[in-house]
LOZADO-471796 format. One line per field, with one value per residue: residue number from 1; residue in three letters; z, x, y of N, C-alpha, C, O in turn. Coordinates in pm, whole numbers, always signed. Layout:
<nunus>
num = NUM:... .
residuo = ALA:... .
n_z = Z:... .
n_x = X:... .
n_y = Y:... .
ca_z = Z:... .
ca_x = X:... .
ca_y = Y:... .
c_z = Z:... .
c_x = X:... .
c_y = Y:... .
o_z = Z:... .
o_x = X:... .
o_y = Y:... .
</nunus>
This chain:
<nunus>
num = 1:2:3:4:5:6:7:8:9:10:11:12:13:14:15:16:17:18:19:20:21:22:23:24:25:26:27:28:29:30:31:32:33:34:35:36:37:38:39:40:41:42:43:44:45:46:47:48:49:50:51:52:53:54:55:56:57:58:59:60:61:62:63:64:65:66:67:68:69:70:71:72:73:74:75:76:77:78:79:80:81:82:83:84:85:86:87:88:89:90:91:92:93:94:95:96:97 .
residuo = MET:ALA:PRO:ILE:LEU:GLU:GLY:VAL:PRO:GLU:GLU:SER:PHE:VAL:MET:ASN:ASN:ARG:VAL:GLU:ARG:THR:LEU:ALA:TYR:MET:VAL:ALA:GLY:ILE:VAL:VAL:LEU:SER:LEU:ALA:SER:PHE:ILE:ALA:LEU:ILE:ALA:ALA:THR:GLY:ALA:GLY:LEU:GLN:ARG:ASP:ASP:PHE:ALA:GLN:GLY:ILE:TRP:PRO:ALA:VAL:THR:ILE:LEU:PRO:LEU:ILE:GLY:LEU:PRO:ILE:GLY:PHE:VAL:LEU:ILE:ILE:VAL:LEU:LEU:VAL:VAL:SER:ALA:VAL:ARG:ARG:GLY:ARG:ALA:ALA:LYS:ASP:ALA:GLY:HIS .
n_z = +3044:+2911:+2915:+2973:+3125:+3369:+3629:+3673:+3813:+3691:+3725:+3771:+3536:+3363:+3490:+3451:+3191:+3151:+3290:+3128:+2878:+2949:+3007:+2750:+2600:+2734:+2678:+2389:+2372:+2505:+2351:+2095:+2123:+2214:+1983:+1793:+1900:+1858:+1584:+1536:+1639:+1450:+1221:+1288:+1324:+1059:+940:+1002:+1263:+1525:+1777:+2009:+1974:+2069:+2335:+2420:+2481:+2393:+2327:+2502:+2646:+2447:+2353:+2572:+2608:+2434:+2564:+2814:+2770:+2597:+2730:+2953:+2814:+2725:+2965:+3040:+2842:+2919:+3158:+3076:+2930:+3149:+3300:+3123:+3090:+3349:+3381:+3170:+3261:+3501:+3408:+3248:+3456:+3604:+3415:+3392:+3604 .
n_x = +4376:+4700:+4857:+5142:+5176:+5048:+5159:+5273:+5219:+5001:+5052:+5335:+5439:+5353:+5472:+5746:+5778:+5715:+5930:+6150:+6064:+6084:+6358:+6463:+6371:+6501:+6762:+6756:+6681:+6898:+7116:+7058:+7036:+7309:+7450:+7336:+7439:+7703:+7722:+7637:+7858:+8060:+7949:+7954:+8228:+8298:+8168:+8326:+8365:+8590:+8822:+8789:+8535:+8365:+8357:+8156:+7815:+7579:+7750:+7951:+7794:+7699:+7929:+8017:+7814:+7817:+8034:+7940:+7691:+7702:+7856:+7678:+7447:+7558:+7597:+7326:+7231:+7358:+7231:+6967:+6999:+7059:+6832:+6635:+6744:+6714:+6438:+6360:+6484:+6347:+6086:+6124:+6201:+5966:+5782:+5889:+5819 .
n_y = +1087:+1037:+718:+719:+945:+910:+888:+1141:+1452:+1693:+1977:+1995:+1924:+2125:+2354:+2296:+2312:+2580:+2700:+2612:+2734:+3002:+3025:+2966:+3187:+3391:+3334:+3368:+3630:+3773:+3690:+3778:+4044:+4106:+4028:+4213:+4457:+4398:+4402:+4664:+4796:+4709:+4823:+5099:+5153:+5090:+5312:+5520:+5610:+5705:+5588:+5753:+5846:+5639:+5656:+5817:+5920:+5661:+5460:+5349:+5158:+5001:+4888:+4743:+4554:+4312:+4177:+4107:+4003:+3783:+3575:+3537:+3442:+3203:+3057:+3044:+2880:+2644:+2605:+2569:+2333:+2155:+2172:+2075:+1811:+1703:+1709:+1532:+1297:+1251:+1217:+983:+804:+799:+693:+439:+289 .
ca_z = +3048:+2848:+3019:+3009:+3211:+3477:+3748:+3681:+3842:+3572:+3760:+3752:+3391:+3305:+3546:+3397:+3046:+3168:+3327:+3008:+2779:+2999:+2990:+2614:+2562:+2798:+2587:+2267:+2382:+2538:+2245:+1988:+2168:+2206:+1831:+1737:+1938:+1794:+1450:+1544:+1654:+1324:+1126:+1330:+1276:+915:+906:+1025:+1405:+1582:+1916:+2100:+1957:+2130:+2481:+2443:+2439:+2420:+2280:+2602:+2682:+2323:+2355:+2678:+2610:+2392:+2656:+2921:+2729:+2538:+2841:+3024:+2723:+2725:+3093:+3041:+2761:+2995:+3262:+3003:+2903:+3265:+3343:+3032:+3112:+3478:+3351:+3087:+3350:+3595:+3320:+3215:+3583:+3638:+3314:+3402:+3713 .
ca_x = +4523:+4784:+4909:+5261:+5175:+4963:+5219:+5323:+5122:+4991:+5112:+5481:+5470:+5334:+5578:+5886:+5770:+5723:+6069:+6232:+6037:+6140:+6501:+6492:+6346:+6608:+6876:+6733:+6683:+7032:+7224:+7025:+7079:+7452:+7487:+7296:+7536:+7828:+7709:+7638:+8006:+8124:+7894:+8001:+8365:+8299:+8116:+8432:+8389:+8719:+8820:+8737:+8388:+8299:+8360:+8055:+7678:+7540:+7846:+8015:+7709:+7689:+8063:+8032:+7708:+7852:+8132:+7871:+7571:+7731:+7885:+7550:+7383:+7629:+7558:+7181:+7206:+7405:+7128:+6854:+7032:+7052:+6684:+6568:+6792:+6657:+6299:+6344:+6524:+6231:+5981:+6163:+6180:+5816:+5734:+5944:+5761 .
ca_y = +1124:+936:+626:+753:+1060:+878:+914:+1273:+1555:+1789:+2105:+1996:+1925:+2263:+2434:+2277:+2368:+2726:+2727:+2595:+2831:+3125:+3024:+2975:+3328:+3476:+3314:+3430:+3785:+3819:+3659:+3859:+4191:+4118:+4031:+4338:+4553:+4378:+4447:+4804:+4834:+4699:+4926:+5231:+5161:+5105:+5439:+5616:+5661:+5675:+5531:+5847:+5859:+5535:+5694:+5920:+5877:+5520:+5372:+5262:+5045:+4914:+4833:+4645:+4457:+4174:+4119:+4061:+3931:+3643:+3466:+3510:+3365:+3067:+2995:+3017:+2758:+2527:+2582:+2514:+2188:+2076:+2157:+1972:+1677:+1656:+1685:+1408:+1191:+1228:+1158:+843:+730:+788:+607:+301:+198 .
c_z = +2979:+2949:+3055:+3116:+3344:+3616:+3771:+3708:+3722:+3594:+3736:+3608:+3325:+3365:+3484:+3246:+3053:+3196:+3196:+2899:+2823:+2973:+2843:+2556:+2614:+2719:+2454:+2271:+2408:+2424:+2120:+2010:+2166:+2063:+1767:+1775:+1877:+1651:+1436:+1555:+1521:+1222:+1166:+1287:+1137:+861:+933:+1178:+1453:+1723:+2013:+2093:+2039:+2285:+2511:+2415:+2493:+2394:+2385:+2643:+2564:+2314:+2454:+2666:+2550:+2487:+2774:+2878:+2669:+2627:+2931:+2937:+2721:+2851:+3092:+2947:+2839:+3101:+3194:+2976:+3030:+3311:+3252:+3067:+3247:+3449:+3267:+3170:+3446:+3523:+3279:+3342:+3618:+3543:+3335:+3514:+3713 .
c_x = +4591:+4848:+5057:+5278:+5093:+5029:+5269:+5211:+5116:+5065:+5269:+5520:+5464:+5440:+5706:+5883:+5781:+5863:+6167:+6201:+6090:+6296:+6535:+6466:+6455:+6735:+6866:+6750:+6831:+7135:+7188:+7059:+7232:+7505:+7450:+7398:+7670:+7824:+7703:+7779:+8075:+8076:+7942:+8146:+8387:+8257:+8217:+8444:+8516:+8708:+8769:+8587:+8307:+8299:+8248:+7918:+7655:+7642:+7922:+7919:+7697:+7829:+8074:+7928:+7743:+7949:+8060:+7748:+7605:+7777:+7765:+7470:+7433:+7583:+7416:+7146:+7248:+7282:+7002:+6877:+7012:+6908:+6614:+6614:+6727:+6513:+6274:+6382:+6413:+6124:+6006:+6151:+6046:+5752:+5773:+5884:+5615 .
c_y = +1011:+846:+663:+861:+1032:+915:+1047:+1373:+1654:+1926:+2109:+1991:+2056:+2358:+2412:+2322:+2524:+2775:+2727:+2696:+2969:+3138:+3034:+3123:+3422:+3459:+3378:+3577:+3834:+3810:+3750:+4005:+4208:+4115:+4150:+4450:+4536:+4418:+4600:+4861:+4821:+4802:+5066:+5256:+5168:+5247:+5552:+5671:+5620:+5628:+5631:+5868:+5754:+5547:+5780:+5867:+5729:+5423:+5292:+5140:+4947:+4830:+4713:+4530:+4320:+4102:+4065:+3966:+3784:+3538:+3437:+3423:+3208:+2991:+2963:+2898:+2632:+2491:+2525:+2364:+2102:+2064:+2063:+1836:+1617:+1627:+1554:+1288:+1152:+1165:+1013:+754:+705:+695:+461:+225:+187 .
o_z = +2987:+3057:+3170:+3187:+3422:+3705:+3884:+3631:+3663:+3504:+3689:+3565:+3246:+3289:+3462:+3191:+2971:+3139:+3166:+2831:+2739:+2927:+2810:+2469:+2548:+2696:+2410:+2191:+2341:+2402:+2049:+1921:+2122:+2028:+1684:+1689:+1846:+1602:+1340:+1489:+1480:+1147:+1076:+1226:+1089:+756:+892:+1209:+1427:+1782:+2105:+2192:+2075:+2355:+2626:+2333:+2600:+2434:+2359:+2671:+2583:+2271:+2425:+2712:+2608:+2493:+2838:+2945:+2697:+2608:+2980:+2992:+2715:+2843:+3142:+2969:+2828:+3124:+3252:+2995:+3024:+3355:+3299:+3075:+3254:+3493:+3292:+3154:+3469:+3570:+3277:+3335:+3660:+3587:+3298:+3519:+3797 .
o_x = +4544:+4888:+5093:+5379:+5072:+4962:+5309:+5115:+5218:+5128:+5324:+5621:+5550:+5495:+5776:+5985:+5847:+5910:+6244:+6292:+6138:+6349:+6629:+6540:+6494:+6809:+6963:+6820:+6880:+7221:+7278:+7106:+7281:+7596:+7528:+7437:+7743:+7925:+7755:+7815:+8143:+8155:+7967:+8182:+8477:+8303:+8196:+8522:+8555:+8600:+8701:+8522:+8192:+8247:+8238:+7904:+7695:+7627:+7956:+7969:+7688:+7831:+8128:+7955:+7704:+7947:+8117:+7715:+7538:+7743:+7750:+7422:+7356:+7538:+7382:+7048:+7184:+7244:+6936:+6788:+6958:+6866:+6539:+6530:+6693:+6466:+6180:+6319:+6388:+6071:+5914:+6099:+6012:+5667:+5699:+5898:+5559 .
o_y = +898:+890:+636:+866:+1125:+966:+1074:+1378:+1689:+1982:+2209:+2047:+2096:+2438:+2510:+2365:+2588:+2874:+2819:+2742:+3046:+3239:+3106:+3168:+3518:+3555:+3440:+3639:+3925:+3896:+3794:+4076:+4312:+4191:+4196:+4529:+4630:+4469:+4658:+4958:+4914:+4859:+5146:+5357:+5238:+5292:+5666:+5761:+5506:+5628:+5585:+5902:+5780:+5460:+5821:+5776:+5684:+5308:+5176:+5032:+4826:+4715:+4606:+4418:+4218:+3979:+3977:+3867:+3685:+3421:+3325:+3323:+3111:+2877:+2856:+2827:+2528:+2377:+2439:+2281:+1991:+1957:+1976:+1747:+1499:+1522:+1479:+1184:+1034:+1065:+931:+643:+595:+619:+370:+103:+116 .
</nunus>
């Protein structure tokens, strides 16, 4: 094992990477889905759909998705930054002694 990782149990290192990876995929999925629905709204408006047309079928969900998804994606980015900073701080503290 590398000298820098001697004090860190291998399980915690893998678990933190798994949590960070999961958060990163959640952020990417939510933001991409929200942006795709936003583009679909722009394209539908450009195609001639009127205000009343967006109240039927799948359009209410497509309309609401960016309003909910983008703030959730922003919060998840902040959570990812905090988790990453805590992990790096613990790694630096363990490497220092």
